[in-house]
Every structure is written in C-alpha cells, then in structure tokens.
Backbone bond lengths (Angstrom), bond angles and torsions (degrees), N, CA, C in turn:
res aa  C-N    CA-C-N  psi(-1)  N-CA   C-N-CA  omega(-1)  CA-C   N-CA-C  phi
1 M - - - 1.450 - - 1.517 111.60 -
2 S 1.320 115.27 147.14 1.479 118.99 174.75 1.429 115.37 -91.82
3 N 1.295 119.33 151.69 1.450 123.48 168.19 1.544 108.14 -85.17
4 L 1.275 117.90 106.38 1.462 122.83 -175.04 1.464 116.23 -95.83
5 E 1.390 116.13 11.94 1.471 116.89 177.54 1.504 114.15 -62.03
6 D 1.324 120.15 148.13 1.490 122.74 173.04 1.454 112.92 -70.87
7 R 1.352 116.09 -28.80 1.510 120.56 -177.64 1.542 106.55 -126.75
8 P 1.325 118.09 71.36 1.425 120.91 -169.00 1.590 117.24 -70.92
9 D 1.351 113.71 -7.69 1.450 119.50 -179.63 1.463 112.25 -83.71
10 E 1.275 119.31 -10.18 1.479 123.36 -175.66 1.508 111.22 -86.51
11 V 1.351 118.11 131.46 1.388 122.80 179.00 1.557 107.72 -135.04
12 T 1.402 118.26 117.30 1.418 118.57 -170.23 1.479 116.34 -121.95
13 A 1.314 117.93 -11.53 1.522 119.44 -176.60 1.504 110.03 -64.18
14 E 1.321 114.25 155.44 1.478 118.75 178.35 1.582 106.97 -131.36
15 G 1.353 111.93 169.24 1.443 118.43 -179.69 1.553 113.44 -134.51
16 A 1.309 114.32 171.71 1.435 119.66 177.92 1.495 108.14 -128.18
17 V 1.310 120.38 149.43 1.470 126.26 -175.02 1.504 108.01 -115.68
18 T 1.310 118.08 128.87 1.471 123.31 174.17 1.520 108.89 -139.19
19 A 1.302 117.33 123.14 1.499 121.39 172.53 1.551 110.88 60.35
20 G 1.327 115.79 32.66 1.479 123.86 179.83 1.509 112.98 80.45
21 V 1.332 120.20 -2.87 1.489 124.60 174.31 1.492 106.99 -98.57
22 E 1.366 115.23 126.20 1.453 119.47 174.77 1.519 110.99 -99.84
23 I 1.316 114.96 128.63 1.535 118.76 179.62 1.556 106.82 -102.30
24 M 1.322 111.37 117.78 1.518 121.22 178.31 1.474 107.67 -102.57
25 T 1.318 116.04 125.24 1.454 120.41 176.75 1.537 109.98 -99.39
26 P 1.395 116.87 153.52 1.429 121.85 -173.80 1.500 113.84 -81.92
27 R 1.344 112.93 161.61 1.476 120.78 166.26 1.546 107.22 -115.11
28 D 1.324 113.41 147.15 1.485 118.48 -177.93 1.508 111.75 -87.29
29 V 1.318 115.91 127.55 1.484 121.58 -176.32 1.518 108.13 -125.15
30 P 1.377 121.09 128.82 1.453 121.09 174.69 1.512 107.73 -87.90
31 L 1.372 111.91 141.11 1.486 119.87 174.06 1.498 112.24 -95.39
32 G 1.329 118.28 68.36 1.430 121.19 177.53 1.473 113.85 119.71
33 G 1.372 120.82 -135.94 1.467 124.90 -164.16 1.477 111.61 -87.18
34 P 1.318 118.93 -158.87 1.489 124.12 -172.51 1.547 111.73 -65.79
35 R 1.313 120.16 -32.50 1.479 119.19 -179.07 1.491 109.79 -95.91
36 A 1.363 114.90 18.24 1.467 117.97 -168.76 1.562 112.85 -64.66
37 M 1.288 114.53 149.85 1.474 119.37 164.81 1.546 110.44 -62.77
38 R 1.256 120.57 139.73 1.435 126.23 -177.25 1.544 108.10 -110.73
39 V 1.330 116.21 145.56 1.379 121.56 -180.00 1.560 107.52 -124.68
40 R 1.378 116.12 157.03 1.480 122.62 177.08 1.549 103.15 -105.82
41 R 1.315 114.74 119.15 1.565 119.09 -177.60 1.504 106.72 -107.69
42 T 1.352 112.39 127.51 1.483 119.16 177.74 1.519 111.64 -115.22
43 L 1.274 116.47 -16.45 1.436 120.05 175.19 1.524 111.01 -142.66
44 P 1.400 116.01 133.26 1.387 132.42 11.21 1.598 110.74 -80.99
45 Q 1.340 113.14 161.11 1.423 120.03 172.08 1.498 109.09 -124.67
46 R 1.351 116.03 166.41 1.453 117.33 -174.69 1.515 113.09 -57.37
47 H 1.275 116.08 -36.80 1.501 122.20 -172.06 1.563 109.69 -103.30
48 R 1.320 118.41 -7.67 1.474 117.12 177.79 1.570 107.83 -149.73
49 S 1.331 113.74 122.04 1.461 119.17 -177.81 1.474 114.52 -102.88
50 L 1.369 117.92 -26.56 1.435 121.48 -177.64 1.478 114.38 -132.33
51 I 1.228 123.11 149.99 1.484 133.51 161.52 1.529 108.06 -119.05
52 G 1.272 116.75 104.30 1.499 115.88 -164.87 1.505 106.78 60.41
53 A 1.330 113.45 -136.45 1.472 118.74 178.83 1.565 108.56 -91.84
54 W 1.324 122.65 -1.57 1.491 127.12 174.93 1.538 107.10 -63.63
55 C 1.359 115.88 119.73 1.459 117.36 -175.00 1.576 110.81 -122.00
56 F 1.249 121.68 -2.40 1.440 126.27 -175.01 1.467 111.16 -156.66
57 V 1.358 118.30 127.76 1.452 123.22 179.89 1.511 107.99 -135.17
58 D 1.357 114.38 109.51 1.554 119.41 172.43 1.503 106.35 -113.77
59 H 1.359 113.48 138.51 1.495 122.56 -179.03 1.523 106.41 -129.43
60 Y 1.299 112.46 130.04 1.444 115.35 -174.77 1.549 114.91 -140.01
61 G 1.317 121.21 149.99 1.387 127.75 177.19 1.513 112.99 86.62
62 P 1.344 113.68 -173.25 1.475 129.97 -0.41 1.516 111.11 -66.58
63 D 1.376 116.60 125.41 1.407 122.78 -175.46 1.578 110.37 -113.73
64 D 1.273 118.72 132.75 1.414 121.15 173.31 1.494 108.52 -77.86
65 V 1.368 116.83 114.34 1.394 122.02 -172.52 1.578 111.09 -66.25
66 A 1.360 118.91 -24.04 1.465 123.72 176.41 1.509 108.27 -67.35
67 D 1.287 120.06 -26.35 1.470 123.81 178.13 1.517 113.17 -88.82
68 T 1.338 119.07 -43.85 1.377 124.65 -169.92 1.511 113.31 -96.67
69 G 1.309 121.01 -18.99 1.390 126.00 -176.13 1.514 110.99 83.01
70 G 1.327 117.60 -0.24 1.503 120.55 175.54 1.468 110.38 77.55
71 M 1.371 110.33 -162.72 1.466 118.11 179.75 1.536 109.76 -93.46
72 R 1.257 119.89 122.44 1.493 126.32 175.05 1.541 107.49 -135.40
73 V 1.262 114.16 87.35 1.516 115.94 -178.83 1.570 108.10 -116.64
74 P 1.383 114.84 101.67 1.432 118.09 -173.24 1.582 111.40 -68.19
75 P 1.356 116.08 -179.10 1.406 116.52 -178.72 1.496 116.51 -57.64
76 H 1.368 113.41 135.08 1.422 123.38 -177.36 1.577 107.44 -150.60
77 P 1.332 114.34 162.98 1.523 116.30 -175.70 1.538 113.23 -95.24
78 H 1.305 116.46 162.76 1.452 123.25 165.53 1.544 107.14 -143.21
79 T 1.379 116.20 150.37 1.443 122.20 168.91 1.538 109.50 -142.08
80 G 1.251 115.25 152.36 1.552 124.89 169.98 1.503 114.16 61.99
81 L 1.382 117.36 27.24 1.466 117.02 177.97 1.548 110.02 -151.26
82 Q 1.350 113.23 174.03 1.426 121.66 171.36 1.539 108.20 -118.86
83 T 1.290 122.43 135.99 1.478 126.45 175.20 1.526 107.98 -94.96
84 V 1.271 117.65 137.69 1.512 121.64 178.52 1.531 105.34 -125.70
85 S 1.371 116.04 114.59 1.432 122.88 179.69 1.506 111.62 -100.52
86 W 1.363 117.05 130.29 1.494 119.98 -177.62 1.515 106.13 -139.92
87 L 1.263 118.24 120.53 1.503 125.69 179.60 1.515 113.45 -106.02
88 F 1.297 116.84 143.42 1.475 122.49 167.12 1.522 111.86 -98.81
89 T 1.326 113.99 -38.88 1.463 120.92 -179.47 1.545 110.82 -143.88
90 G 1.289 119.28 136.40 1.504 122.48 173.71 1.453 107.90 108.93
91 E 1.365 113.20 -169.95 1.451 122.80 -178.71 1.522 109.28 -152.96
92 V 1.336 114.18 136.57 1.461 123.03 -178.46 1.493 114.10 -127.47
93 E 1.279 117.30 131.59 1.500 122.37 -178.15 1.531 108.56 -92.40
94 H 1.329 115.15 124.95 1.479 126.03 179.05 1.479 112.76 -106.03
95 R 1.333 118.00 131.38 1.428 124.46 172.92 1.548 107.36 -132.43
96 D 1.306 114.02 141.06 1.545 116.08 178.05 1.527 110.19 -142.65
97 S 1.370 113.58 164.83 1.421 119.57 -174.80 1.572 114.78 -79.15
98 A 1.374 114.88 0.20 1.421 116.90 173.19 1.526 110.62 -92.91
99 G 1.310 116.04 4.31 1.439 121.51 171.01 1.615 114.62 98.88
100 H 1.342 111.41 11.78 1.457 116.82 179.92 1.522 113.36 -92.45
101 H 1.282 116.22 131.22 1.464 126.82 174.65 1.484 110.85 -126.34
102 A 1.255 121.63 111.76 1.440 123.87 -173.45 1.508 111.54 -150.48
103 M 1.324 113.83 164.11 1.463 122.21 175.59 1.499 112.51 -104.34
104 V 1.330 115.29 141.96 1.466 120.74 171.74 1.520 107.64 -101.67
105 R 1.307 116.14 122.80 1.472 123.02 -175.57 1.547 109.96 -129.03
106 P 1.301 116.16 158.28 1.481 119.72 179.52 1.494 111.59 -56.91
107 G 1.402 116.84 134.44 1.419 122.48 176.44 1.533 112.81 78.34
108 E 1.304 116.58 11.41 1.522 120.11 -178.51 1.553 107.17 -131.84
109 V 1.316 112.96 125.64 1.494 116.53 -177.93 1.522 112.84 -92.77
110 N 1.272 117.75 135.62 1.424 124.38 171.67 1.524 108.33 -115.65
111 L 1.328 118.19 123.10 1.405 125.38 -178.69 1.490 110.90 -119.87
112 M 1.347 120.74 114.18 1.433 124.14 -179.99 1.586 109.67 -108.92
113 T 1.262 114.89 125.44 1.501 120.44 177.02 1.534 107.98 -94.52
114 A 1.384 112.29 117.22 1.484 116.10 178.61 1.564 108.33 -79.24
115 G 1.348 118.84 -43.86 1.427 120.01 -176.90 1.512 110.28 57.50
116 R 1.371 114.32 -135.12 1.481 120.94 -179.46 1.496 116.21 -62.41
117 G 1.316 115.89 -14.04 1.523 117.62 175.43 1.518 110.88 149.31
118 I 1.361 112.84 135.48 1.467 123.46 -178.86 1.551 108.27 -151.01
119 S 1.322 117.94 153.83 1.372 119.69 168.09 1.460 111.55 -123.21
120 H 1.337 123.61 147.88 1.465 122.38 -177.16 1.568 108.22 -156.24
121 S 1.281 111.17 167.03 1.476 119.05 177.91 1.509 108.23 -134.66
122 E 1.351 116.55 157.35 1.433 122.94 179.02 1.547 108.53 -143.88
123 V 1.382 115.40 123.02 1.466 122.81 -174.39 1.544 107.75 -136.55
124 S 1.314 116.21 125.82 1.517 119.07 175.11 1.498 109.33 -64.64
125 T 1.332 119.12 144.62 1.445 124.18 -173.81 1.500 110.25 -78.20
126 P 1.378 119.55 156.67 1.462 121.68 -178.49 1.524 110.01 -60.65
127 A 1.302 122.48 -28.44 1.474 123.33 -178.64 1.530 113.01 -76.88
128 T 1.368 116.46 -9.01 1.480 117.58 -178.05 1.531 108.75 -80.53
129 T 1.353 116.17 127.08 1.474 124.19 178.11 1.505 109.78 -105.01
130 T 1.348 118.46 -31.20 1.449 124.55 179.01 1.551 109.19 -131.20
131 L 1.296 114.30 132.98 1.478 118.14 179.93 1.539 107.91 -122.36
132 H 1.352 113.87 132.45 1.452 119.56 -170.18 1.515 105.82 -157.94
133 G 1.358 117.45 123.99 1.479 117.06 -178.79 1.531 111.05 174.91
134 A 1.301 113.51 -163.90 1.498 121.77 -179.71 1.521 107.65 -137.01
135 Q 1.361 115.08 144.32 1.429 124.85 171.44 1.536 106.32 -116.88
136 L 1.296 121.62 125.51 1.401 129.64 -173.98 1.526 112.89 -127.81
137 W 1.307 116.19 142.77 1.526 121.30 176.77 1.461 109.14 -122.56
138 V 1.352 113.49 145.17 1.476 122.06 178.88 1.538 106.82 -122.50
139 A 1.275 118.00 127.55 1.479 121.97 177.55 1.490 108.58 -75.25
140 L 1.304 119.17 134.25 1.436 123.82 172.22 1.545 113.47 -82.01
141 P 1.370 117.90 139.33 1.478 118.60 178.79 1.488 109.52 -63.53
142 D 1.333 117.03 162.22 1.484 121.48 -176.27 1.536 112.00 -59.27
143 R 1.314 115.56 -35.24 1.507 117.30 -175.84 1.564 112.63 -70.82
144 D 1.309 116.07 -19.36 1.448 121.05 -176.25 1.542 116.57 -116.44
145 R 1.286 118.06 -0.70 1.444 119.09 -168.90 1.419 115.16 -75.85
146 H 1.357 121.07 -7.82 1.423 125.40 172.27 1.532 114.65 -104.99
147 T 1.354 114.16 21.56 1.463 118.96 -176.48 1.567 105.14 -72.29
148 D 1.366 112.91 165.98 1.453 120.49 177.93 1.553 109.65 -66.60
149 P 1.326 118.03 147.58 1.504 124.57 173.75 1.515 110.53 -55.30
150 G 1.329 115.41 148.73 1.471 115.95 176.05 1.553 110.27 -159.94
151 F 1.279 117.89 -179.14 1.508 123.46 -174.15 1.501 108.74 -154.04
152 A 1.284 113.69 140.88 1.555 119.28 175.44 1.509 107.45 -141.37
153 H 1.383 113.13 146.04 1.428 119.57 177.21 1.562 108.98 -131.91
154 H 1.357 119.46 141.25 1.396 123.83 -175.72 1.568 108.82 -149.70
155 V 1.389 112.37 137.79 1.471 119.56 177.06 1.524 104.63 -112.20
156 P 1.375 121.40 99.00 1.411 119.43 -178.84 1.525 114.17 -72.99
157 T 1.296 115.32 140.96 1.495 119.30 174.77 1.475 110.62 -76.47
158 P 1.380 117.35 133.10 1.466 120.17 -179.97 1.517 112.13 -60.95
159 V 1.349 118.57 136.36 1.417 127.25 171.66 1.542 107.72 -103.82
160 T 1.265 118.59 132.99 1.514 119.83 -173.14 1.500 111.14 -128.69
161 G 1.356 114.89 154.01 1.425 122.77 175.07 1.543 108.02 -155.76
162 P 1.328 117.99 -174.01 1.482 120.70 -178.14 1.507 115.03 -59.57
163 G 1.299 116.15 103.25 1.474 119.13 179.03 1.519 118.03 85.97
164 W 1.386 116.56 3.20 1.452 117.41 -173.88 1.475 111.99 -145.28
165 E 1.278 117.04 158.25 1.488 125.41 173.70 1.546 109.35 -140.21
166 G 1.336 117.45 145.39 1.367 120.84 -179.66 1.465 111.94 -140.45
167 R 1.418 116.42 149.11 1.441 123.43 173.77 1.559 107.56 -129.19
168 V 1.267 116.86 117.02 1.441 125.39 -175.50 1.550 108.90 -94.75
169 F 1.344 116.01 103.80 1.459 115.71 -178.64 1.535 115.83 -97.72
170 L 1.364 117.54 -15.58 1.448 121.34 174.13 1.548 106.20 -141.19
171 G 1.322 116.07 139.12 1.437 120.63 173.99 1.523 113.40 72.71
172 S 1.368 118.01 -155.75 1.445 122.50 -174.57 1.453 111.14 -128.74
173 L 1.382 115.81 139.67 1.450 125.36 177.95 1.436 111.41 -166.51
174 L 1.335 123.21 147.73 1.391 126.44 177.81 1.493 116.05 53.10
175 G 1.315 115.17 36.40 1.476 123.42 -177.89 1.519 115.90 72.89
176 D 1.354 121.14 6.71 1.487 124.31 179.38 1.513 106.68 -114.46
177 T 1.368 113.99 150.52 1.455 121.06 178.97 1.519 107.78 -134.87
178 S 1.336 114.06 129.53 1.397 118.85 175.76 1.525 115.00 -80.61
179 P 1.419 119.25 140.46 1.474 116.75 -179.32 1.473 114.88 -85.04
180 V 1.348 117.46 0.03 1.504 121.03 -178.31 1.519 110.94 -66.49
181 P 1.339 116.17 125.73 1.468 121.23 -179.07 1.555 114.66 -74.52
182 T 1.325 115.67 137.16 1.450 121.82 174.64 1.486 107.94 -132.22
183 Y 1.304 114.94 162.02 1.493 122.76 -178.41 1.522 117.87 -91.34
184 T 1.376 113.15 -13.93 1.460 119.89 172.78 1.600 103.31 -135.97
185 P 1.339 118.98 158.71 1.471 119.42 171.12 1.417 113.40 -55.80
186 L 1.352 121.18 130.60 1.436 124.69 -176.08 1.521 110.75 -140.02
187 L 1.265 115.60 154.53 1.509 120.31 169.37 1.510 106.95 -130.93
188 G 1.395 113.70 133.42 1.433 118.90 171.13 1.519 106.88 -146.63
189 A 1.362 115.50 127.61 1.413 122.88 -179.71 1.488 115.27 -153.15
190 E 1.391 116.10 143.62 1.493 119.54 171.38 1.524 106.38 -99.35
191 L 1.360 114.63 136.44 1.407 122.40 178.50 1.490 112.09 -129.36
192 L 1.306 113.94 134.75 1.438 123.40 179.37 1.544 108.61 -114.04
193 L 1.367 116.63 125.74 1.490 119.14 179.42 1.507 106.61 -120.02
194 G 1.292 113.85 132.16 1.495 120.25 172.80 1.507 108.67 -73.94
195 P 1.338 117.81 165.31 1.479 122.54 178.54 1.502 110.88 -55.54
196 G 1.353 115.95 137.23 1.492 119.12 173.27 1.500 113.27 72.08
197 T 1.253 118.89 31.84 1.453 124.33 -175.88 1.549 110.29 -108.24
198 T 1.300 117.91 135.55 1.455 123.65 169.14 1.505 108.87 -120.23
199 L 1.370 112.30 128.39 1.476 118.88 -175.19 1.560 105.25 -123.72
200 D 1.351 118.11 118.90 1.456 119.88 171.31 1.494 109.79 -98.19
201 L 1.392 109.69 108.44 1.453 117.24 -172.80 1.506 108.29 -90.66
202 E 1.293 119.12 127.08 1.434 123.58 174.30 1.569 108.87 -82.09
203 V 1.263 118.44 119.83 1.442 123.94 -170.49 1.526 108.41 -127.86
204 D 1.351 116.07 163.34 1.462 122.17 175.23 1.501 110.92 -74.04
205 P 1.334 119.97 118.56 1.521 121.77 -178.14 1.504 113.24 -63.64
206 T 1.329 120.66 -18.11 1.447 121.52 174.70 1.507 113.96 -77.77
207 F 1.307 115.74 -11.73 1.492 116.05 -175.14 1.546 108.91 -92.14
208 E 1.294 117.51 150.66 1.428 124.86 158.49 1.486 108.67 -93.00
209 H 1.293 118.71 152.87 1.497 122.89 -172.66 1.500 112.82 -132.66
210 G 1.343 115.97 145.54 1.474 121.64 170.37 1.449 107.98 -123.27
211 V 1.396 116.96 136.32 1.450 124.92 177.94 1.472 106.82 -115.10
212 L 1.348 115.47 108.59 1.478 123.50 174.71 1.496 112.53 -87.80
213 V 1.291 119.89 113.73 1.501 119.27 -176.17 1.486 107.57 -90.05
214 D 1.304 114.91 124.59 1.506 121.06 178.01 1.544 109.34 -89.39
215 T 1.308 115.79 -60.12 1.457 122.34 -177.25 1.528 110.20 -132.44
216 G 1.343 117.32 146.68 1.455 123.88 174.70 1.509 113.43 89.11
217 V 1.301 116.89 173.03 1.489 125.51 173.23 1.465 107.56 -98.36
218 L 1.347 117.20 125.39 1.477 122.93 -175.11 1.523 111.75 -122.08
219 G 1.327 118.07 134.61 1.438 121.96 168.43 1.462 109.86 -89.99
220 V 1.383 118.74 126.01 1.404 122.55 178.47 1.561 109.17 -117.65
221 A 1.324 113.42 106.76 1.529 116.90 -176.48 1.490 109.32 54.05
222 G 1.311 120.48 38.99 1.445 128.84 173.11 1.527 114.72 86.23
223 V 1.312 116.48 6.04 1.540 124.14 -179.10 1.540 104.83 -108.22
224 D 1.296 115.89 127.11 1.526 118.72 179.06 1.583 109.62 -84.10
225 T 1.338 113.92 142.65 1.423 121.85 178.97 1.518 106.28 -127.78
226 K 1.249 114.62 166.03 1.516 122.18 176.14 1.524 109.77 -125.40
227 P 1.320 119.10 166.79 1.450 121.69 -177.32 1.522 112.99 -54.44
228 S 1.353 115.19 136.04 1.438 129.55 -179.22 1.490 113.92 79.43
229 D 1.333 120.61 1.82 1.397 122.60 171.81 1.499 112.23 -76.55
230 L 1.268 118.84 148.67 1.456 127.05 174.68 1.554 109.36 -114.46
231 A 1.339 112.62 109.73 1.529 111.74 179.14 1.506 110.50 -95.73
232 Y 1.307 113.79 131.50 1.463 119.74 -179.60 1.567 110.01 -100.69
233 V 1.294 115.64 127.23 1.490 123.67 -178.23 1.539 106.23 -116.16
234 P 1.346 119.93 116.53 1.449 120.26 -172.67 1.525 110.09 -76.19
235 P 1.343 120.21 166.82 1.460 122.32 177.13 1.460 111.19 -58.02
236 G 1.337 116.75 166.25 1.394 122.03 175.00 1.561 115.99 112.39
237 R 1.303 116.02 -16.10 1.477 120.24 -179.87 1.619 109.12 -101.65
238 D 1.265 114.48 136.01 1.478 123.03 174.94 1.524 110.98 -92.85
239 T 1.351 116.01 -15.38 1.426 121.79 176.77 1.577 111.01 -135.83
240 V 1.308 114.80 138.28 1.483 120.99 173.17 1.496 106.26 -123.19
241 T 1.372 115.21 119.73 1.415 121.13 -179.51 1.524 113.19 -93.37
242 L 1.359 114.29 124.63 1.471 116.99 178.64 1.541 108.11 -114.88
243 T 1.298 117.39 139.35 1.440 124.68 -173.23 1.517 112.63 -134.36
244 S 1.326 117.70 121.69 1.440 121.69 171.30 1.575 109.35 -96.07
245 Y 1.339 115.74 161.45 1.380 120.54 -175.76 1.569 112.13 -116.66
246 D 1.318 119.25 -107.85 1.421 121.48 -172.44 1.568 112.01 -87.59
247 E 1.324 116.09 -11.56 1.537 116.61 -174.35 1.523 105.18 -137.44
248 P 1.353 114.42 162.81 1.435 119.64 178.35 1.563 111.98 -65.18
249 V 1.274 117.11 156.92 1.409 126.80 179.50 1.559 112.83 -128.97
250 R 1.273 116.08 133.72 1.468 123.36 169.70 1.500 110.28 -119.87
251 L 1.348 117.78 135.46 1.433 122.74 -172.79 1.478 109.69 -149.62
252 L 1.340 117.29 155.72 1.466 121.92 165.53 1.494 108.59 -113.40
253 L 1.326 114.70 135.10 1.466 124.22 -178.72 1.516 104.46 -108.98
254 L 1.384 117.75 121.19 1.416 126.99 177.86 1.455 109.75 -119.16
255 G 1.375 115.64 144.36 1.546 115.93 176.92 1.537 109.12 -165.31
256 G 1.322 110.06 172.45 1.466 123.78 179.81 1.424 111.98 168.69
257 P 1.353 120.32 159.83 1.492 124.07 172.63 1.522 110.67 -58.77
258 P 1.282 122.20 148.16 1.457 121.83 174.70 1.453 112.29 -49.76
259 F 1.289 118.95 132.57 1.426 126.27 -169.01 1.522 113.79 -62.49
260 G 1.350 117.57 -39.09 1.492 120.61 172.54 1.449 116.07 75.49
261 E 1.336 118.39 5.76 1.482 119.79 176.68 1.564 108.37 -129.56
262 A 1.308 115.08 144.83 1.483 118.04 170.13 1.540 112.45 -80.81
263 I 1.285 116.12 139.79 1.445 121.09 178.07 1.534 110.60 -122.62
264 V 1.274 115.87 156.67 1.529 120.96 167.01 1.501 105.35 -116.20
265 M 1.358 112.50 115.81 1.497 118.87 -176.39 1.539 106.10 -117.87
266 W 1.333 111.35 125.88 1.508 119.87 176.56 1.407 109.77 -147.60
267 W 1.427 115.88 132.21 1.455 121.74 -176.51 1.515 110.32 56.40
268 N 1.391 115.56 -117.24 1.456 119.88 178.43 1.504 115.71 -111.56
269 I 1.373 110.91 23.07 1.455 117.31 -175.80 1.496 110.61 -117.27
270 V 1.372 119.42 129.68 1.392 125.52 171.52 1.560 106.00 -108.49
271 A 1.357 117.28 117.64 1.403 123.44 -176.41 1.509 111.53 -129.69
272 R 1.333 115.20 -164.13 1.488 118.65 177.02 1.570 107.95 -122.96
273 T 1.325 119.02 -22.10 1.511 120.77 179.17 1.445 110.33 -138.50
274 H 1.314 114.35 162.67 1.457 122.41 176.67 1.560 109.09 -59.74
275 E 1.380 118.17 -41.36 1.388 122.03 -176.83 1.566 111.48 -63.03
276 E 1.289 116.61 -35.85 1.491 118.82 176.80 1.470 111.72 -62.34
277 V 1.357 116.65 -43.01 1.394 122.02 179.84 1.537 112.01 -59.45
278 V 1.380 114.51 -44.88 1.457 122.14 -179.53 1.633 107.64 -60.48
279 D 1.281 116.30 -44.16 1.470 122.47 -176.77 1.494 107.88 -63.07
280 W 1.359 120.52 -53.83 1.436 124.12 -178.85 1.528 111.82 -62.85
281 R 1.234 118.03 -38.64 1.448 121.11 175.95 1.616 108.18 -60.12
282 D 1.317 118.69 -49.04 1.453 122.17 -179.34 1.497 109.04 -59.96
283 R 1.355 117.09 -39.39 1.479 118.52 -178.98 1.531 111.92 -63.50
284 W 1.415 114.34 -38.19 1.441 114.61 178.82 1.517 110.75 -70.41
285 Q 1.338 116.87 -45.96 1.463 120.63 -176.04 1.548 111.45 -59.10
286 A 1.326 116.04 -27.57 1.457 119.44 176.40 1.512 112.16 -70.05
287 Q 1.315 119.56 -18.03 1.458 125.33 175.68 1.464 114.28 -89.54
288 V 1.378 118.96 -17.55 1.444 123.61 -174.36 1.518 109.37 -93.30
289 T 1.262 118.38 116.24 1.527 122.84 -176.64 1.582 107.16 -131.67
290 D 1.356 113.00 166.72 1.465 118.31 179.50 1.541 110.20 -62.96
291 A 1.336 117.14 -29.01 1.452 121.92 176.11 1.475 116.13 -78.35
292 G 1.357 116.73 -7.42 1.510 117.68 -177.97 1.513 110.33 125.52
293 L 1.359 117.93 -165.01 1.412 121.49 -178.26 1.459 107.99 -90.01
294 V 1.358 114.09 128.66 1.493 118.93 177.11 1.560 106.51 -104.55
295 D 1.326 115.95 162.77 1.497 118.98 -176.35 1.514 109.58 -73.11
296 G 1.339 110.58 148.39 1.476 118.54 -178.61 1.498 109.41 -172.14
297 W 1.412 116.23 -150.16 1.427 122.96 -176.28 1.596 112.85 -55.98
298 F 1.352 114.70 -41.05 1.497 122.16 -174.34 1.485 114.37 -89.06
299 G 1.394 116.75 -10.68 1.427 121.99 -176.23 1.508 113.99 66.65
300 I 1.345 116.66 -171.61 1.455 124.01 -175.23 1.551 107.34 -126.41
301 P 1.347 116.62 128.76 1.485 119.60 177.69 1.610 109.61 -58.63
302 V 1.284 112.47 137.04 1.493 121.23 -174.42 1.528 106.62 -60.47
303 G 1.347 115.10 125.66 1.519 122.40 169.70 1.531 114.36 68.33
304 D 1.390 116.36 16.16 1.496 118.46 -177.08 1.546 108.02 -102.21
305 E 1.291 116.31 127.36 1.527 121.12 179.48 1.478 109.25 -116.21
306 L 1.332 123.55 12.32 1.438 123.43 175.70 1.538 110.77 -69.33
307 P 1.332 120.04 148.88 1.517 119.71 175.73 1.602 106.20 -64.41
308 P 1.313 113.00 143.47 1.462 117.07 179.90 1.526 111.95 -77.41
309 I 1.356 116.70 157.09 1.509 121.85 179.89 1.605 104.35 -88.19
310 P 1.356 110.03 124.00 1.520 114.78 178.18 1.585 106.50 -73.69
311 A 1.311 113.33 153.14 1.508 115.41 175.58 1.514 109.02 -72.79
312 P 1.361 118.63 145.07 1.415 120.57 175.25 1.522 111.71 -72.30
313 P 1.310 118.07 163.89 1.481 119.23 176.73 1.490 110.75 -61.25
314 L 1.335 114.21 146.32 1.508 118.24 172.66 1.530 109.66 -71.52
315 P 1.393 118.58 152.24 1.401 119.05 177.78 1.550 108.98 -67.22
316 N 1.273 114.42 168.95 1.515 121.75 -179.93 1.559 106.83 -74.95
317 A 1.321 120.17 -31.65 1.399 121.95 -177.19 1.567 111.20 -89.67
318 R 1.262 114.57 157.87 1.425 121.95 -179.90 1.559 108.15 -68.65
319 L 1.341 116.12 132.88 1.519 121.51 178.06 1.538 109.26 -64.23
320 R 1.280 114.94 137.31 1.519 118.91 -175.65 1.521 108.28 -105.57
321 E 1.364 111.01 157.57 1.471 117.44 177.47 1.530 108.48 -75.69
322 R 1.316 116.77 151.16 1.453 127.63 176.75 1.555 107.06 -126.26
323 R 1.374 114.47 149.70 1.436 121.52 174.88 1.493 108.51 -129.48
C-alpha cells in the first residue's frame, strides 16, 4: 500500500505509558480523494518510529466497498523496506515490477521485498464487498537494503488452545515457525481470543513488541486497550499476558529486537539520508509521464495499466533521521 498523504513527513499522534506498556492511538489518514478509503495509522509516531524493524502500521475496515470504493492504489515506488499484507476480510490483487501477480486473501500473508527499488499496485477485487485488514512495513537493515526485489506468500496453519487461536505469519510463536524469509529477526501473528480468555505468551525477551487491537477490549500485561490501539511492550519480558473480557478479541502481535539504525522515511521510501530520498524521488518522477508509467529504475508492475501516483513535493525543511 502507498502512503498517499500530501504531507507524508508529518507525524502527530501521541501515546500514554502505564506500567511500562505504552498505548499509542491512531490518526485517521485518507488514501486518495473525497470518497477515499481511510486507514488508522499507529506507526510511525512522533516519539516512536520503529518496533523492532516494523516501521509502518496501517489498520483499515471493516469498510463497505459500495461506500468507499474499496482499495485502489495505482503503481507507486518503494525502497529499503518489505511490505507485509494481512487481510481479515476481502481480497486484494497485487502486481509488481519484479513480475509477481498475486492475490491477498484472509489468513494468507504476502510479503514484498522492495530492496533497491520496486513499483507495485494494489486493487480490491470486484467480488469484495467488505475490506478489512492491515498493511505493515519492515525497514531493511543497511547491509541488505539494496538487495534485489522479491516476493513471498505463506498460508499459516492455525495453532489452537483453550479459548484461543493463532496464525504465525512471520517468525516463531506458540510452537510454530513461518518459513517466510526476513532480513532481521521478526515476529508477526494474528491471535483470536474468546471471551474471558487469558493467554500467557512466551516471547523472546530481547524483542520489543507491538500489539495492534482489531476488535474487542484487550488487557496487555495488565493495561487495557481498545480497538485500533497499538500497545508497545519494551524488551525484557519473557512472557506477555493477553486478557479478553466480555467479548472476543482479534489482534496482531508484532515484534523484533530494537532495530539499532537511524532511518529517513518519507512517502514510500525508507532511506538513510535526505539526499537518498531526493535521488529516489527523482528516479520515480522520471518514470511518471502524461502517457503513463515508462520503464526506469523502479520498473513497471506486470499487466497494470493504471496511471501511476506522482511523488508529492518534498518539504522545505531537510528530512530528519528517526529511530
């Protein structure tokens, strides 16, 4: 998914810390024009840009496609990151310039590696009536951020226990391990908790974790959250306790060791310096013409004829590093 904000460098959401758990609340972002689908963005924030290597968390739906028009994100570029698409409801068609054409479906993870540069598009299918899911980005470490573009798909087998069900799409949890390759240690899982369930999750104490609440009221290590909150749990715990109350809860658990590198993130670009952002923006703009997308550094998504998204203007100020 593209970041379609007119001023993508601004981050204004704030959080509150209780008992070592920080609750980050989302800001509402439109993806396009007046009938645009809207997303709830909880990462990056002004005071926190990363959880492990996770650097971007968008949460959307459930949206009635008849009202919103669904997801229609034409060709746009990415560098220096991996995109992780996870749906709860609906179906999205993915096309990229590395030659991949795939569907994003509920319970199936699609991971696209941008590396040195890729372009892609995402459009909800005509059969989709309700769209609901999350779009996540992972920053690539400096040693790997110029790697070749790639794509991976995985359908995790559900893991079940008393009152809960999990799907591990990245990393290891609950005795299951995803085969999807990543460039830093990562954790990504969907968890469903029935009413009145307490789940003591054994986690890697070197990881920091983020708990994105989709539905229901959830206790995270004794701190209550509400839908669309992102709860940050710092490193040092080998167990994270999740508690549901009178209603079912669905959540995404994200994690990884602290990234340890500063990044410059603007629009759809993850770089290390302001100058790199300027260079990659110029490379993309050289491909955007009145006649459509022409071939260049980022390539052209296979079989896509939608007009490309031009890059927004750069801010007047120099882009700053984030950690």
